[in-house]
Backbone as JSON Lines, residues from 0, in Angstrom:
{"i":0,"aa":"M","n":[2.76,-27.58,-41.86],"ca":[2.03,-26.45,-41.36],"c":[3.02,-25.42,-40.82]}
{"i":1,"aa":"G","n":[3.26,-24.4,-41.64],"ca":[4.21,-23.37,-41.26],"c":[3.58,-22.29,-40.4]}
{"i":2,"aa":"V","n":[2.26,-22.21,-40.32],"ca":[1.58,-21.17,-39.56],"c":[1.14,-21.75,-38.22]}
{"i":3,"aa":"D","n":[1.44,-21.04,-37.16],"ca":[1.05,-21.48,-35.82],"c":[-0.38,-21.04,-35.56]}
{"i":4,"aa":"A","n":[-1.27,-21.98,-35.29],"ca":[-2.68,-21.68,-35.07],"c":[-2.89,-20.92,-33.75]}
{"i":5,"aa":"S","n":[-2.01,-21.13,-32.78],"ca":[-2.19,-20.46,-31.5],"c":[-1.8,-18.99,-31.57]}
{"i":6,"aa":"A","n":[-1.05,-18.56,-32.59],"ca":[-0.66,-17.15,-32.71],"c":[-1.89,-16.29,-32.94]}
{"i":7,"aa":"G","n":[-2.83,-16.74,-33.76],"ca":[-4.05,-15.98,-34.0],"c":[-4.92,-15.91,-32.75]}
{"i":8,"aa":"A","n":[-4.95,-17.01,-32.03],"ca":[-5.74,-17.04,-30.8],"c":[-5.13,-16.1,-29.76]}
{"i":9,"aa":"K","n":[-3.79,-16.03,-29.71],"ca":[-3.15,-15.13,-28.76],"c":[-3.43,-13.68,-29.12]}
{"i":10,"aa":"A","n":[-3.43,-13.36,-30.41],"ca":[-3.7,-11.99,-30.83],"c":[-5.14,-11.61,-30.52]}
{"i":11,"aa":"A","n":[-6.09,-12.52,-30.73],"ca":[-7.48,-12.25,-30.43],"c":[-7.7,-12.15,-28.92]}
{"i":12,"aa":"G","n":[-6.99,-12.96,-28.15],"ca":[-7.11,-12.94,-26.69],"c":[-6.46,-11.72,-26.07]}
{"i":13,"aa":"A","n":[-5.5,-11.12,-26.75],"ca":[-4.81,-9.97,-26.2],"c":[-5.76,-8.79,-26.05]}
{"i":14,"aa":"S","n":[-6.66,-8.59,-27.06],"ca":[-7.59,-7.47,-26.94],"c":[-8.6,-7.72,-25.83]}
{"i":15,"aa":"A","n":[-9.04,-8.97,-25.68],"ca":[-9.98,-9.3,-24.61],"c":[-9.3,-9.14,-23.26]}
{"i":16,"aa":"N","n":[-8.05,-9.54,-23.17],"ca":[-7.33,-9.4,-21.91],"c":[-7.08,-7.94,-21.58]}
{"i":17,"aa":"S","n":[-6.82,-7.12,-22.58],"ca":[-6.58,-5.72,-22.28],"c":[-7.87,-5.05,-21.81]}
{"i":18,"aa":"T","n":[-8.99,-5.43,-22.37],"ca":[-10.28,-4.89,-21.9],"c":[-10.55,-5.37,-20.48]}
{"i":19,"aa":"N","n":[-10.31,-6.64,-20.25],"ca":[-10.51,-7.17,-18.89],"c":[-9.52,-6.55,-17.91]}
{"i":20,"aa":"A","n":[-8.3,-6.33,-18.37],"ca":[-7.3,-5.71,-17.5],"c":[-7.69,-4.28,-17.15]}
{"i":21,"aa":"R","n":[-8.21,-3.54,-18.15],"ca":[-8.64,-2.17,-17.89],"c":[-9.83,-2.15,-16.94]}
{"i":22,"aa":"L","n":[-10.75,-3.08,-17.1],"ca":[-11.9,-3.17,-16.21],"c":[-11.46,-3.49,-14.78]}
{"i":23,"aa":"A","n":[-10.58,-4.46,-14.62],"ca":[-10.08,-4.83,-13.3],"c":[-9.32,-3.67,-12.66]}
{"i":24,"aa":"K","n":[-8.55,-2.96,-13.47],"ca":[-7.79,-1.82,-12.97],"c":[-8.74,-0.71,-12.52]}
{"i":25,"aa":"G","n":[-9.81,-0.47,-13.28],"ca":[-10.79,0.54,-12.9],"c":[-11.55,0.18,-11.64]}
{"i":26,"aa":"I","n":[-11.9,-1.08,-11.49],"ca":[-12.61,-1.52,-10.29],"c":[-11.7,-1.41,-9.07]}
{"i":27,"aa":"A","n":[-10.44,-1.78,-9.22],"ca":[-9.48,-1.66,-8.11],"c":[-9.27,-0.2,-7.72]}
{"i":28,"aa":"A","n":[-9.2,0.69,-8.71],"ca":[-9.03,2.12,-8.41],"c":[-10.26,2.68,-7.71]}
{"i":29,"aa":"A","n":[-11.45,2.27,-8.11],"ca":[-12.67,2.72,-7.46],"c":[-12.75,2.2,-6.03]}
{"i":30,"aa":"H","n":[-12.32,0.97,-5.82],"ca":[-12.33,0.39,-4.48],"c":[-11.34,1.11,-3.57]}
{"i":31,"aa":"A","n":[-10.2,1.5,-4.11],"ca":[-9.19,2.19,-3.31],"c":[-9.58,3.63,-3.01]}
{"i":32,"aa":"A","n":[-10.47,4.21,-3.79],"ca":[-10.84,5.61,-3.63],"c":[-11.77,5.84,-2.44]}
{"i":33,"aa":"V","n":[-12.48,4.82,-2.01],"ca":[-13.41,4.97,-0.89],"c":[-12.86,4.26,0.33]}
{"i":34,"aa":"K","n":[-13.32,4.71,1.5],"ca":[-12.89,4.08,2.74],"c":[-13.51,2.7,2.86]}
{"i":35,"aa":"P","n":[-12.85,1.79,3.57],"ca":[-13.44,0.46,3.75],"c":[-14.71,0.53,4.61]}
{"i":36,"aa":"Q","n":[-15.58,-0.43,4.41],"ca":[-16.78,-0.52,5.21],"c":[-16.41,-1.05,6.6]}
{"i":37,"aa":"W","n":[-17.35,-1.0,7.52],"ca":[-17.05,-1.41,8.89],"c":[-16.66,-2.87,9.0]}
{"i":38,"aa":"F","n":[-17.09,-3.7,8.06],"ca":[-16.79,-5.13,8.12],"c":[-15.54,-5.5,7.33]}
{"i":39,"aa":"E","n":[-14.93,-4.55,6.63],"ca":[-13.73,-4.81,5.84],"c":[-12.48,-4.53,6.68]}
{"i":40,"aa":"P","n":[-11.39,-5.22,6.39],"ca":[-10.16,-4.96,7.14],"c":[-9.56,-3.6,6.78]}
{"i":41,"aa":"A","n":[-8.72,-3.11,7.65],"ca":[-8.04,-1.84,7.41],"c":[-7.06,-1.99,6.25]}
{"i":42,"aa":"R","n":[-6.87,-0.89,5.52],"ca":[-5.87,-0.87,4.44],"c":[-4.62,-0.2,4.97]}
{"i":43,"aa":"I","n":[-3.48,-0.81,4.72],"ca":[-2.2,-0.29,5.19],"c":[-1.31,-0.07,3.99]}
{"i":44,"aa":"E","n":[-0.73,1.15,3.88],"ca":[0.18,1.44,2.77],"c":[1.39,2.2,3.3]}
{"i":45,"aa":"L","n":[2.53,1.92,2.72],"ca":[3.77,2.59,3.07],"c":[3.82,3.92,2.32]}
{"i":46,"aa":"I","n":[3.94,5.04,3.05],"ca":[3.95,6.34,2.39],"c":[5.27,7.08,2.55]}
{"i":47,"aa":"S","n":[6.23,6.51,3.26],"ca":[7.52,7.19,3.42],"c":[8.32,7.08,2.12]}
{"i":48,"aa":"P","n":[9.24,8.02,1.9],"ca":[10.07,7.96,0.69],"c":[10.91,6.68,0.66]}
{"i":49,"aa":"P","n":[11.31,6.23,-0.53],"ca":[12.04,4.97,-0.63],"c":[13.38,4.96,0.11]}
{"i":50,"aa":"N","n":[14.07,6.09,0.18],"ca":[15.4,6.11,0.81],"c":[15.36,6.52,2.27]}
{"i":51,"aa":"D","n":[14.19,6.76,2.81],"ca":[14.07,7.19,4.2],"c":[14.13,5.98,5.12]}
{"i":52,"aa":"P","n":[15.04,5.97,6.1],"ca":[15.1,4.82,7.02],"c":[13.93,4.79,7.99]}
{"i":53,"aa":"N","n":[13.3,5.93,8.24],"ca":[12.09,5.97,9.08],"c":[10.91,5.56,8.23]}
{"i":54,"aa":"R","n":[10.12,4.65,8.71],"ca":[8.97,4.15,7.95],"c":[7.69,4.8,8.44]}
{"i":55,"aa":"I","n":[6.86,5.24,7.5],"ca":[5.56,5.82,7.81],"c":[4.51,4.99,7.07]}
{"i":56,"aa":"Y","n":[3.57,4.43,7.82],"ca":[2.5,3.64,7.25],"c":[1.18,4.37,7.47]}
{"i":57,"aa":"R","n":[0.36,4.51,6.41],"ca":[-0.98,5.08,6.52],"c":[-1.95,3.92,6.71]}
{"i":58,"aa":"V","n":[-2.77,4.01,7.76],"ca":[-3.77,3.01,8.06],"c":[-5.14,3.64,7.82]}
{"i":59,"aa":"T","n":[-5.9,3.07,6.91],"ca":[-7.23,3.58,6.58],"c":[-8.26,2.59,7.07]}
{"i":60,"aa":"T","n":[-9.12,3.04,7.97],"ca":[-10.19,2.2,8.5],"c":[-11.53,2.86,8.21]}
{"i":61,"aa":"A","n":[-12.59,2.2,8.59],"ca":[-13.93,2.76,8.39],"c":[-14.14,3.99,9.26]}
{"i":62,"aa":"L","n":[-13.39,4.11,10.34],"ca":[-13.56,5.23,11.26],"c":[-12.64,6.4,10.94]}
{"i":63,"aa":"G","n":[-11.66,6.23,10.06],"ca":[-10.77,7.33,9.71],"c":[-9.38,6.85,9.35]}
{"i":64,"aa":"D","n":[-8.49,7.84,9.17],"ca":[-7.1,7.56,8.8],"c":[-6.18,7.96,9.94]}
{"i":65,"aa":"Y","n":[-5.09,7.25,10.08],"ca":[-4.01,7.65,10.97],"c":[-2.72,7.04,10.44]}
{"i":66,"aa":"C","n":[-1.6,7.52,10.93],"ca":[-0.3,7.02,10.47],"c":[0.48,6.44,11.63]}
{"i":67,"aa":"L","n":[1.26,5.43,11.31],"ca":[2.17,4.81,12.27],"c":[3.59,5.16,11.86]}
{"i":68,"aa":"Y","n":[4.34,5.74,12.77],"ca":[5.71,6.16,12.51],"c":[6.66,5.21,13.22]}
{"i":69,"aa":"Y","n":[7.47,4.51,12.44],"ca":[8.49,3.61,12.97],"c":[9.84,4.29,12.85]}
{"i":70,"aa":"A","n":[10.59,4.35,13.94],"ca":[11.9,4.99,13.93],"c":[12.92,4.1,13.23]}
{"i":71,"aa":"D","n":[14.02,4.71,12.81],"ca":[15.11,3.98,12.17],"c":[15.73,3.03,13.19]}
{"i":72,"aa":"K","n":[15.88,1.78,12.82],"ca":[16.43,0.79,13.75],"c":[17.92,0.96,13.96]}
{"i":73,"aa":"N","n":[18.6,1.66,13.07],"ca":[20.05,1.82,13.18],"c":[20.45,3.03,14.01]}
{"i":74,"aa":"S","n":[19.52,3.92,14.34],"ca":[19.87,5.08,15.14],"c":[19.64,4.77,16.61]}
{"i":75,"aa":"A","n":[20.41,5.41,17.44],"ca":[20.3,5.22,18.88],"c":[19.39,6.3,19.45]}
{"i":76,"aa":"I","n":[18.08,6.09,19.4],"ca":[17.13,7.08,19.9],"c":[17.12,7.07,21.42]}
{"i":77,"aa":"G","n":[17.07,5.95,21.98],"ca":[17.01,5.85,23.42],"c":[17.41,4.46,23.85]}
{"i":78,"aa":"S","n":[17.52,4.29,25.1],"ca":[17.87,2.97,25.62],"c":[16.83,2.56,26.65]}
{"i":79,"aa":"A","n":[16.96,1.38,27.14],"ca":[16.02,0.89,28.13],"c":[16.13,1.7,29.42]}
{"i":80,"aa":"K","n":[17.32,2.24,29.7],"ca":[17.51,3.02,30.91],"c":[16.8,4.37,30.83]}
{"i":81,"aa":"S","n":[16.7,4.93,29.62],"ca":[16.09,6.26,29.49],"c":[14.58,6.2,29.58]}
{"i":82,"aa":"G","n":[13.98,5.03,29.45],"ca":[12.55,4.88,29.57],"c":[11.8,5.11,28.28]}
{"i":83,"aa":"Q","n":[12.51,5.34,27.19],"ca":[11.82,5.55,25.92],"c":[11.4,4.21,25.34]}
{"i":84,"aa":"V","n":[10.42,4.29,24.45],"ca":[9.92,3.09,23.81],"c":[11.0,2.51,22.92]}
{"i":85,"aa":"G","n":[11.16,1.2,22.97],"ca":[12.18,0.55,22.16],"c":[11.78,0.44,20.71]}
{"i":86,"aa":"F","n":[12.65,-0.14,19.93],"ca":[12.38,-0.32,18.52],"c":[11.2,-1.27,18.35]}
{"i":87,"aa":"G","n":[10.45,-1.07,17.32],"ca":[9.31,-1.92,17.04],"c":[8.01,-1.37,17.57]}
{"i":88,"aa":"Q","n":[8.06,-0.39,18.46],"ca":[6.85,0.24,18.96],"c":[6.63,1.54,18.19]}
{"i":89,"aa":"P","n":[5.62,1.59,17.32],"ca":[5.42,2.8,16.52],"c":[4.72,3.89,17.31]}
{"i":90,"aa":"K","n":[4.81,5.1,16.79],"ca":[4.05,6.22,17.31],"c":[2.87,6.45,16.37]}
{"i":91,"aa":"A","n":[1.69,6.53,16.92],"ca":[0.49,6.8,16.12],"c":[0.19,8.29,16.17]}
{"i":92,"aa":"A","n":[0.0,8.88,15.01],"ca":[-0.25,10.32,14.91],"c":[-0.99,10.6,13.61]}
{"i":93,"aa":"P","n":[-1.48,11.83,13.45],"ca":[-2.12,12.18,12.18],"c":[-1.13,12.07,11.02]}
{"i":94,"aa":"C","n":[-1.65,11.81,9.85],"ca":[-0.8,11.64,8.67],"c":[-0.29,12.99,8.17]}
{"i":95,"aa":"P","n":[0.91,13.0,7.59],"ca":[1.41,14.25,7.03],"c":[0.62,14.64,5.79]}
{"i":96,"aa":"I","n":[0.55,15.91,5.53],"ca":[-0.17,16.41,4.36],"c":[0.75,16.32,3.15]}
{"i":97,"aa":"P","n":[0.34,15.63,2.1],"ca":[1.21,15.51,0.91],"c":[1.34,16.85,0.21]}
{"i":98,"aa":"F","n":[2.42,17.02,-0.52],"ca":[2.69,18.28,-1.21],"c":[1.7,18.5,-2.31]}
């Protein structure tokens, strides 16, 4: 038997998988387009540029959107003596407007 029987099954399954993949992708896109319901957890996404040491996270909840700004851990923003918030404590503020 020089012909592999599973090759035909893989080719037939590829079209079904691509249809299922497109359907799953469409459902995921539709779910991401609307805000979560009150009983769903918040969605968190990283929106800062890849090379930026400062991290900006967008938090989407049923009540609205806000962003958390984390400072660069390698910069000396402040010290414990100056009274500023240490590393790991983000600042919550409105999200930046995308271009």
